[in-house]
C-alpha positions, 0 to 999 in steps of 0.5 A, a space after each residue: 500499500 505504501 508503494 502504491 500510495 507513493 506512486 499514485 497519491 504523492 504526485 497528485 499532492 505534490 502538484 497541489 502543494 506547489 500550487 498552494 504554495 505558488 498562491 500563498 507566496 504571490 502576495 509578498 513579491 519582495 521576497 521572490 528570490 527567497 521564494 524561488 529557493 524555498 520552493 526548490 527546496 520544498 520540491 525535494 520531498 517528492 513523496 510527501 509522506 506526511 500528507 499521505 499519512 493524513 490522507 489515511 487519517 482521513 480514510 482511517 475506517 475505510 476498507 479501500 481508498 482510490 487516491 482519486 478524491 483529493 478535490 473532495 477533500 480539499 487542501 487541508 492535508 497539505 498543512 502537515 507538509 507545511 508544518 514539516 517545512 517550517 520545522 525542518 528549516 529551523 532544524 537545518 539551522 541548528 544542525 548546521 547540516 551542509 547536505 540532506 538528501 543529496 543537496 543543500 538545505 535551505 540555509 546553505 542555499 540562502 548563504 549564496 556561497 559558491 563553495 556551498 558553505 553555511 554563513 550567518 546571513 544564510 542562517 538569519 534569512 532561513 530562520 525568518 523565512 521559516 517563521 514567515 511560513 507560520 503565517 501561511 500555515 494558519 492561513 491554510 488552517 483558516 480555510 478548512 471550514 467548520 474544522 478550522 478550530 480543531 485544526 488550529 489547536 492541533 497545529 498549535 499543540 503540535 508546535 508547542 510540544 515539538 519546540 519543547 522537545 527541541 528546547 530540552 535537547 539544546 538544554 541538555 548540551 549544557 551538561 556532559 553527554 555522560 550525563 544524559 540517558 538514553 531515555 532522555 534521548 527517546 523522550 526528546 525524539 518523541 517530542 521533537 519529531 514523532 509528533 509532527 511527522 507521525 501523530 500530527 499528520 494522521 490526527 489532521 486527516 482524521 479531524 478533517 473527516 470528523 472521526 471521533 477521539 476514540 478512534 483517533 487516540 490509539 492510533 496516534 499513540 502508537 504513531 508516537 512510539 513508531 516516530 520516536 523509533 524512527 528518530 532513533 533509526 535517523 540518528 543511526 542513519 546520519 551516524 552511519 551513512 555508508 552503513 545503512 544508507 547514503 542519503 543523510 550525513 549528520 556529521 554536523 550533529 557529531 561536530 556539535 556533539 548533539 544528544 543523539 542516540 549514538 553519541 549518548 550510548 558512546 559516552 556511556 560505553 567507552 573507556 578510550 581516553 582520546 574519545 573521552 576527551 573528544 566528547 568533552 571538548 568545546 563544540 563545534 569540533 573541527 571536521 577531523 575531530 568529528 570524523 574521528 568520533 564517527 570512526 570510534 562509534 562504529 568500532 565501539 559497542 554502540 552499533 550492537 547496543 543500538 540494534 538491541 534497543 531498536 529491535 526490542 522497541 520494533 517487536 513491541 510496535 509490531 505486536 500492537 499494529 493489528 490491534 488498531 481500530 482502523 480499516 484494512 487500508 490504513 492498517 495495511 499502510 501502517 504495516 508497510 510504513 513500519 517495514 519501510 522506515 524501521 524494519 528495513 533499516 534495522 535489518 540493514 544494521 544488523 547485516 552490516 555488523 555481521 559483515 563488518 564487526 566493530 573492531 573494539 566492541 566486546 
């Protein structure tokens, strides 16, 4: 179902999204150059998984879906994508990533450097442009008819909990890495990512369809678990881009010693003096220091410990999947989603550990 949705539904949603953005941005011609960069950035997400998930939230109780009823539903589902863009832009600024999905993030684009480097001017522009998009989000929410108050509240709650998670993550950076626990990382991941990537899109679609809370809440609860685990897997993908898959490289997170699952596990499970010194050094680390930590990550016990943790949580997710109060279409999509986002990547890590065992692990 996931492949069918991405093949059939995603192009329709993408076309609608770009049309909606074009209309929303036309009233600010003085920002045309910024709009052009942003629209190029927005097109990078070809599948639009959040509006797709919102679509299945809308059709949560359906046995079948046709993917041909977007005109009837309207543009409310697209709010999930715009919220994603707004939050992703801020995340790119803080993480100082130079590459995501094989191209430059918006702050790098707006830096205007021929060597594709990030500068303060680009970060400033991206920051305020992300905030500008908040206005567009609420303009779209106002056009959702009788559900506008509920949608507006849902957006507000989502931004509230997401930025609460982002701020908590930054506050932990004032503590030593060793003083951060794995559960702290998972809680931050739930708040800063799982809500807006998983719980919110489904709840948005279900709200626009008028589904009752007793149907929505159990699905959102499990989606938050799925999203939290997905964030942990993303941490591993970014830490080991050549090992799991090469579409995300989070060297910037390592350089800034962000409280990711791999770095926290390393801090608790290393006795190597040079590693401990790097993990306690002022940030940002230089590129050589960041790459040395990445090498230590793979050669330590971190990959094995991360695999045990992720596999355990995945088993619990799978045990709950088929007990949700949803129809066949949404149940099939959620099973496919778990397989694509979680099972495939976790299995990839397991195979890599067999093929290339860490040198310094017990």
